[in-house]
VEXROFI-157971 format. One record per residue (C-alpha): residue in three letters; residue number from 1; x negated, y, z negated. Coordinates in Angstrom, 2 decimals. Layout:
% residues N
<Ala NUM <X Y Z>>,
...
% end
This chain:
% residues 310
<Met 1 <111.26 89.76 -38.50>>,
<Met 2 <114.40 90.65 -40.48>>,
<Glu 3 <116.31 87.49 -39.50>>,
<Pro 4 <114.92 83.95 -39.22>>,
<Val 5 <113.84 83.07 -35.69>>,
<Ser 6 <115.29 79.73 -34.62>>,
<His 7 <113.49 79.47 -31.29>>,
<Ile 8 <111.83 81.43 -28.51>>,
<Val 9 <112.88 81.43 -24.85>>,
<Val 10 <110.77 82.58 -21.93>>,
<Asp 11 <111.53 83.32 -18.28>>,
<Trp 12 <108.07 83.26 -16.67>>,
<Gly 13 <107.93 84.04 -12.98>>,
<Thr 14 <105.41 84.79 -10.28>>,
<Ser 15 <105.09 88.46 -11.23>>,
<Ser 16 <106.94 88.89 -14.53>>,
<Phe 17 <107.12 87.59 -18.08>>,
<Arg 18 <110.20 87.94 -20.31>>,
<Leu 19 <110.36 86.54 -23.84>>,
<Trp 20 <113.20 86.61 -26.36>>,
<Ala 21 <113.19 85.53 -29.98>>,
<Leu 22 <116.64 84.13 -30.82>>,
<Asp 23 <118.54 83.02 -33.87>>,
<Arg 24 <120.53 79.79 -33.93>>,
<Ala 25 <123.59 81.55 -32.46>>,
<Gly 26 <121.55 82.89 -29.53>>,
<Gln 27 <121.44 86.50 -30.72>>,
<Val 28 <118.34 88.41 -29.62>>,
<Leu 29 <116.15 89.34 -32.59>>,
<Ala 30 <113.22 90.71 -30.57>>,
<Glu 31 <111.84 90.65 -27.05>>,
<Arg 32 <108.69 91.17 -25.02>>,
<Arg 33 <108.28 91.99 -21.34>>,
<Ser 34 <105.23 92.32 -19.12>>,
<Thr 35 <103.95 91.95 -15.57>>,
<Gln 36 <101.84 88.96 -16.62>>,
<Gly 37 <103.16 86.57 -14.04>>,
<Leu 38 <101.37 83.49 -12.76>>,
<Ala 39 <98.33 85.18 -11.24>>,
<Ala 40 <97.47 87.27 -14.29>>,
<Ser 41 <98.27 84.50 -16.74>>,
<Ala 42 <96.18 81.91 -14.91>>,
<Thr 43 <93.19 84.22 -15.33>>,
<Asp 44 <93.81 85.04 -19.00>>,
<Gly 45 <95.12 81.60 -19.93>>,
<Phe 46 <98.81 80.75 -20.21>>,
<Glu 47 <98.71 79.81 -23.88>>,
<Val 48 <96.71 82.94 -24.72>>,
<Val 49 <99.31 85.14 -23.00>>,
<Leu 50 <102.24 83.39 -24.70>>,
<Glu 51 <100.72 83.36 -28.17>>,
<Thr 52 <99.64 87.01 -27.90>>,
<His 53 <103.23 88.07 -27.25>>,
<Ile 54 <104.56 85.85 -30.03>>,
<Ala 55 <101.98 87.18 -32.50>>,
<Ala 56 <102.92 90.77 -31.57>>,
<Leu 57 <106.42 90.02 -32.88>>,
<Gly 58 <105.07 88.63 -36.12>>,
<Ile 59 <106.40 85.13 -35.46>>,
<Gly 60 <104.39 82.32 -36.97>>,
<Glu 61 <103.45 78.94 -35.58>>,
<Asp 62 <105.81 75.95 -35.34>>,
<Val 63 <108.70 78.00 -33.89>>,
<Pro 64 <109.56 76.10 -30.66>>,
<Val 65 <109.59 77.59 -27.17>>,
<Met 66 <111.78 76.78 -24.15>>,
<Met 67 <110.60 78.16 -20.78>>,
<Cys 68 <111.77 78.22 -17.19>>,
<Gly 69 <110.56 79.60 -13.90>>,
<Met 70 <107.35 79.40 -11.92>>,
<Val 71 <105.38 78.67 -15.09>>,
<Gly 72 <106.45 75.08 -14.39>>,
<Ser 73 <105.27 75.09 -10.78>>,
<Arg 74 <102.23 73.34 -9.38>>,
<Ser 75 <100.27 76.60 -9.74>>,
<Gly 76 <101.68 77.33 -13.22>>,
<Trp 77 <100.80 76.17 -16.72>>,
<Ile 78 <102.04 72.62 -16.23>>,
<Glu 79 <104.06 71.12 -13.40>>,
<Ala 80 <107.63 70.29 -14.34>>,
<Ala 81 <108.78 67.88 -11.66>>,
<Tyr 82 <111.70 68.75 -9.41>>,
<Leu 83 <114.94 66.85 -9.92>>,
<Ala 84 <116.60 65.69 -6.71>>,
<Ala 85 <120.02 67.18 -6.00>>,
<Pro 86 <122.79 66.48 -6.78>>,
<Val 87 <121.94 67.42 -10.38>>,
<Pro 88 <124.38 67.79 -13.32>>,
<Leu 89 <123.36 71.03 -15.03>>,
<Ala 90 <124.31 69.68 -18.44>>,
<Gly 91 <121.51 67.13 -18.14>>,
<Leu 92 <118.65 69.56 -17.50>>,
<Ala 93 <117.63 69.81 -21.16>>,
<Ala 94 <117.08 66.07 -21.32>>,
<Gln 95 <114.43 66.25 -18.59>>,
<Thr 96 <112.10 68.99 -19.76>>,
<Thr 97 <108.31 68.73 -19.60>>,
<Leu 98 <106.33 69.02 -22.82>>,
<Val 99 <103.38 71.43 -22.68>>,
<Pro 100 <100.28 70.29 -24.61>>,
<Ser 101 <99.89 72.62 -27.60>>,
<Thr 102 <98.73 72.21 -31.19>>,
<Arg 103 <100.65 75.26 -32.43>>,
<Arg 104 <104.28 74.60 -31.58>>,
<Pro 105 <106.64 72.51 -29.39>>,
<Ile 106 <106.73 74.08 -25.91>>,
<His 107 <108.98 72.73 -23.16>>,
<Val 108 <109.55 73.73 -19.52>>,
<Leu 109 <112.81 73.11 -17.70>>,
<Pro 110 <112.57 71.27 -14.36>>,
<Gly 111 <113.23 72.77 -10.96>>,
<Ile 112 <115.60 71.25 -8.41>>,
<Ala 113 <114.75 69.91 -4.95>>,
<Gln 114 <116.97 69.28 -1.96>>,
<Asn 115 <115.48 66.45 0.10>>,
<Asp 116 <117.86 66.67 3.05>>,
<Pro 117 <115.59 66.42 6.15>>,
<His 118 <117.76 69.06 7.83>>,
<His 119 <117.77 71.39 4.82>>,
<Phe 120 <114.67 70.92 2.69>>,
<Asp 121 <114.81 73.40 -0.21>>,
<Val 122 <113.62 74.00 -3.77>>,
<Met 123 <114.55 76.23 -6.70>>,
<Arg 124 <112.81 76.91 -9.99>>,
<Gly 125 <114.39 79.23 -12.55>>,
<Glu 126 <117.73 79.82 -10.88>>,
<Glu 127 <119.06 76.51 -12.21>>,
<Thr 128 <118.79 77.95 -15.71>>,
<Gln 129 <120.96 80.93 -14.79>>,
<Leu 130 <123.55 78.54 -13.39>>,
<Leu 131 <124.03 76.94 -16.79>>,
<Ala 132 <126.42 79.84 -17.48>>,
<Leu 133 <128.82 78.27 -14.96>>,
<Thr 134 <128.85 74.73 -16.36>>,
<Thr 135 <132.30 75.20 -17.90>>,
<Arg 136 <133.82 75.96 -14.49>>,
<Glu 137 <135.88 73.05 -13.16>>,
<Gly 138 <136.23 72.22 -9.51>>,
<Ala 139 <134.20 73.73 -6.68>>,
<Cys 140 <132.22 76.93 -7.10>>,
<Leu 141 <129.81 78.84 -4.88>>,
<Ala 142 <127.16 81.04 -6.54>>,
<Cys 143 <124.93 83.74 -5.06>>,
<Leu 144 <121.70 84.61 -6.88>>,
<Pro 145 <119.92 87.52 -5.13>>,
<Gly 146 <116.16 87.85 -5.42>>,
<Thr 147 <112.87 87.63 -3.61>>,
<His 148 <114.21 84.32 -2.33>>,
<Ser 149 <117.98 84.51 -2.75>>,
<Lys 150 <119.83 81.30 -3.55>>,
<Trp 151 <123.31 80.24 -2.55>>,
<Val 152 <124.39 77.22 -4.57>>,
<Arg 153 <127.39 74.93 -4.22>>,
<Leu 154 <128.58 73.55 -7.57>>,
<Glu 155 <131.16 70.85 -8.19>>,
<Asp 156 <132.31 70.36 -11.79>>,
<Gly 157 <128.99 71.64 -13.15>>,
<Thr 158 <126.83 69.66 -10.72>>,
<Ile 159 <124.53 71.29 -8.16>>,
<Glu 160 <125.59 69.57 -4.94>>,
<Gly 161 <123.55 71.64 -2.50>>,
<Phe 162 <121.90 75.01 -1.99>>,
<Ala 163 <120.22 77.30 0.51>>,
<Ser 164 <117.41 79.83 0.03>>,
<Phe 165 <117.09 83.08 1.98>>,
<Met 166 <113.85 85.13 1.99>>,
<Thr 167 <115.79 88.39 1.89>>,
<Gly 168 <113.82 90.20 -0.81>>,
<Glu 169 <110.43 89.12 0.50>>,
<Leu 170 <111.30 90.09 4.08>>,
<Phe 171 <112.48 93.49 2.86>>,
<Gln 172 <109.14 94.17 1.16>>,
<Leu 173 <107.03 92.81 4.01>>,
<Ile 174 <108.87 94.83 6.64>>,
<Arg 175 <108.82 97.94 4.48>>,
<Glu 176 <105.12 97.76 3.66>>,
<Ala 177 <103.31 95.77 6.34>>,
<Ser 178 <105.24 95.96 9.63>>,
<Val 179 <105.42 98.36 12.52>>,
<Leu 180 <108.44 99.87 10.73>>,
<Ala 181 <106.40 101.01 7.72>>,
<Pro 182 <105.83 104.60 8.97>>,
<Ala 183 <109.57 105.02 9.61>>,
<Leu 184 <110.30 103.98 6.03>>,
<Ser 185 <107.55 105.86 4.23>>,
<Gly 186 <108.74 108.08 1.38>>,
<Ala 187 <112.29 106.72 1.37>>,
<Ala 188 <114.40 107.00 -1.76>>,
<Pro 189 <115.82 103.81 -3.33>>,
<Val 190 <118.72 102.32 -1.41>>,
<Glu 191 <122.13 103.55 -2.59>>,
<Pro 192 <125.00 101.05 -2.30>>,
<Ala 193 <127.34 103.84 -1.18>>,
<Ser 194 <125.07 104.83 1.72>>,
<Pro 195 <126.92 104.67 5.06>>,
<Ala 196 <123.70 103.39 6.65>>,
<Phe 197 <123.66 100.43 4.28>>,
<Ala 198 <127.26 99.47 5.11>>,
<Glu 199 <126.57 99.89 8.83>>,
<Gly 200 <123.59 97.57 8.56>>,
<Val 201 <125.62 94.90 6.76>>,
<Ala 202 <128.42 95.10 9.32>>,
<Glu 203 <126.01 94.96 12.28>>,
<Ala 204 <124.22 91.88 10.95>>,
<Leu 205 <127.50 90.10 10.22>>,
<Ala 206 <128.80 90.86 13.69>>,
<Ala 207 <125.66 89.84 15.58>>,
<Pro 208 <123.12 87.97 13.44>>,
<Glu 209 <121.45 86.64 16.57>>,
<Ser 210 <120.41 90.21 17.45>>,
<Ile 211 <118.73 91.04 14.13>>,
<Gly 212 <115.27 91.27 15.72>>,
<Asn 213 <116.50 93.94 18.09>>,
<Ala 214 <118.35 95.79 15.34>>,
<Leu 215 <115.19 95.90 13.23>>,
<Phe 216 <113.06 97.35 16.02>>,
<Ala 217 <115.74 99.95 16.65>>,
<Leu 218 <114.86 101.41 13.25>>,
<Arg 219 <111.45 102.37 14.60>>,
<Ala 220 <112.89 103.66 17.86>>,
<Ser 221 <115.44 105.85 16.07>>,
<Trp 222 <112.64 107.33 13.95>>,
<Leu 223 <110.57 108.12 17.04>>,
<Leu 224 <113.38 109.43 19.22>>,
<Ala 225 <115.95 110.85 16.80>>,
<Ala 226 <113.85 111.59 13.69>>,
<Thr 227 <116.09 109.35 11.57>>,
<Pro 228 <115.31 110.05 7.87>>,
<Ala 229 <113.35 107.37 6.05>>,
<Thr 230 <115.99 107.03 3.33>>,
<Ser 231 <118.68 106.28 5.90>>,
<Ala 232 <116.43 103.83 7.75>>,
<Leu 233 <115.57 101.97 4.54>>,
<Ala 234 <119.24 101.69 3.60>>,
<Arg 235 <120.02 100.31 7.04>>,
<Leu 236 <117.15 97.82 6.75>>,
<Ser 237 <118.50 96.59 3.42>>,
<Gly 238 <121.99 96.28 4.88>>,
<Leu 239 <120.74 94.37 7.91>>,
<Leu 240 <118.85 91.83 5.81>>,
<Ile 241 <121.59 91.30 3.23>>,
<Gly 242 <124.16 91.08 6.03>>,
<Leu 243 <121.98 88.48 7.75>>,
<Glu 244 <121.90 86.50 4.50>>,
<Leu 245 <125.70 86.62 4.22>>,
<Ala 246 <126.03 85.47 7.83>>,
<Gly 247 <123.73 82.54 7.10>>,
<Ala 248 <125.58 81.63 3.91>>,
<Arg 249 <128.92 81.77 5.75>>,
<Gln 250 <127.58 79.51 8.50>>,
<Arg 251 <126.30 77.05 5.90>>,
<Phe 252 <129.08 77.06 3.29>>,
<Gly 253 <132.14 78.37 5.13>>,
<Asn 254 <134.55 80.73 3.35>>,
<Leu 255 <132.64 82.84 0.80>>,
<Asp 256 <135.71 84.15 -1.07>>,
<Gly 257 <135.53 83.55 -4.81>>,
<Val 258 <131.73 83.56 -4.90>>,
<Ser 259 <130.09 84.02 -8.30>>,
<Leu 260 <127.45 86.75 -8.11>>,
<Ile 261 <124.64 86.26 -10.64>>,
<Ala 262 <122.55 89.43 -10.40>>,
<Ser 263 <121.19 92.42 -12.28>>,
<Ala 264 <120.39 95.96 -11.12>>,
<Pro 265 <119.38 97.06 -8.55>>,
<Ala 266 <120.51 94.01 -6.54>>,
<Ala 267 <123.95 93.60 -8.12>>,
<Pro 268 <125.59 96.80 -6.79>>,
<Leu 269 <124.06 96.29 -3.34>>,
<Tyr 270 <125.46 92.78 -3.04>>,
<Arg 271 <128.86 93.85 -4.39>>,
<Gln 272 <129.02 96.51 -1.68>>,
<Ala 273 <127.88 94.04 0.96>>,
<Phe 274 <130.61 91.62 -0.17>>,
<Ala 275 <133.16 94.44 0.18>>,
<Val 276 <131.96 95.20 3.72>>,
<Ala 277 <132.27 91.49 4.51>>,
<Gly 278 <135.85 91.52 3.17>>,
<Leu 279 <135.21 88.97 0.45>>,
<Ala 280 <137.82 88.61 -2.27>>,
<Asp 281 <137.94 87.34 -5.85>>,
<Ile 282 <134.27 88.01 -6.65>>,
<Arg 283 <133.10 87.02 -10.14>>,
<Ala 284 <130.07 88.92 -11.46>>,
<Phe 285 <127.56 87.73 -14.05>>,
<Asp 286 <124.46 89.51 -15.36>>,
<Ala 287 <121.40 87.48 -14.30>>,
<Glu 288 <119.29 88.30 -17.35>>,
<Ser 289 <122.06 87.33 -19.75>>,
<Cys 290 <122.60 84.11 -17.81>>,
<Val 291 <118.97 83.02 -17.91>>,
<Arg 292 <118.73 83.79 -21.62>>,
<Glu 293 <121.95 81.90 -22.38>>,
<Gly 294 <120.81 78.97 -20.27>>,
<Leu 295 <117.46 78.80 -22.04>>,
<His 296 <119.21 79.04 -25.40>>,
<Ala 297 <121.52 76.14 -24.58>>,
<Ala 298 <118.59 74.04 -23.39>>,
<Ala 299 <116.58 74.89 -26.50>>,
<Leu 300 <119.37 73.85 -28.84>>,
<Ala 301 <119.90 70.56 -27.01>>,
<Thr 302 <116.20 69.74 -26.85>>,
<Phe 303 <114.97 70.84 -30.24>>,
<Gln 304 <118.00 69.49 -32.11>>,
<Leu 305 <117.01 66.06 -30.86>>,
<Glu 306 <113.47 66.60 -32.06>>,
<Gly 307 <114.49 68.16 -35.36>>,
<Ala 308 <112.49 71.29 -34.56>>,
<Val 309 <115.38 73.74 -34.97>>,
<Ser 310 <116.54 74.24 -38.53>>,
% end
């Protein structure tokens, strides 16, 4: 490495692994990416996977690591207990879980749980992205698209409540394993500018209670009108994202001023969906930059206390 590595940060999810070597200022000196999520890493050994990537960058032992994501779940490397909302984001670094290792300090950030009997919910990883919003005063609503999208209500840097929507997972299940699969086979990736996408968003917002009927209509239009797969897939995406927006609006009220924390390909789709919904004053943040910055802030706070960062 040309510059001294201060610490390493890792976003380790169910199906992906992202590692960055950072200097004290948070600048990226090197990175590693792979599909070694929980399933693959559990087989190979979590420490083996981590140390293999670190060694590939030529980084020696003793450099500390801060991690977030499903690596801290019950089925991950070590369980990092959920914190009960409301949770001040600034205090996350003080409640990390230490991973047993003889080579280096390794910590995992906690997830957050919502124990409301009417709205049980959990998040793990998204809280780290939200650290980018801790300087915002007053109320703030954030949208974090994904396999399980999160809508989070913040108040002066504290997570007051949140709601998860299985939008991404439903999209994949319907596309690959439902009666609609033949109608969607061979479709090109969804384009935000597609009229079918906008129509799907608008339809779901106007009548979310009829989403089951709207979904089956995709199969019927393929059978009866030979609707192209690309158009049908765009409409499916619009219907599901529109349904999510309808649910978020019902839960949180006015969505104007929402902070969108997303990367491609989700970011442009959600921006277009927000435009169809007539939302104003949208603030956009890159999700990967946010998780890296959040991990960096947590690493500095944690390892400064331990004297591990020079």
